[in-house]
C-alpha positions, 0 to 999 in steps of 0.5 A: 785385296779389298777395293772401295767404290763410291756408288753413283746414281746409276749403281742402284742394281749394285746397291740393291744387291748388297742391301738385300744381302745385308738384310738377308744375312743379318736381319737382327742388325737392322731396323729395316726388314728384308720384306720392307725392301721388296716393294717399290722397284727401281725408284725405291732403290735409287732413292738413297743414291739420289739423296743430295750430299749422301755418300754410299760406298761398297767394298769389293773383294776379288771383284765381289761386293762384300760390304757397304756403308753410307754417310748421310748429311745431318743437322748442326754439324753432324753427319750420320753413318748408316747401313754398315754391313760386312759379309761373313767372308770379309769379316776379320779383314779390316773391311769395316774399319776401312768403310768407317774411315772412308765415311769419316773422311767424307763427313769431315770434308762435308764440314761435319764436326760429329759423326753419329750412328745408331746400333741395335742393342745386343749387336756386340760385334758392331758395337765393338767395331764402332768403339774401336773406331772411336765412337762412344755410347751417347746418352741420347735416345735412339729410335724406337724399335718395332717391339715398341719398347727397345730403342737403338743405341746412339 
C-alpha cells in the first residue's frame, strides 16, 4: 500500500534522501545535477522545505520512500509542479498519478487557476504521465538547459 506524506521543515533528511535518489537514478530527467546538491549542508536541504506556501510530498511503499513531488506558489494564479520522481520499484503502480493529484488539490486550495510544470525534452514517460493527468504542452518557452540550445517543455 502506498502512503503519501507531506514533508515539514524537520523532514529535511528525508527530502535529502529522496532528492539524491532521484538525481542519481534519473539524472537525464532533471535540470539540476547530483553534484549541485552535494554542497551547502543542512541549510541547503532545508531551503525547499522552508519556502513559504510550498507543498512537498513523498510516497512511501512498505515504509520506504519511493517517490517525491513539490508544489510551488507562482504568479498570476498559477502554481508549479516540480521535482516529480518515482523510483523504478514503484513505477506502474499509480504513484505518480497520486502525487500529481495531491499537488493539484494543494494548488486549488491555494487559489490557483493553473498548475504548470516544465519537463526535459525526450522524457517521454514523464510527458505521458503529465498528459494522462490533463496537462497540455504549452507554446511558452521553458528555461534554457545546460547545452545552451535546448529548452524545457512547459
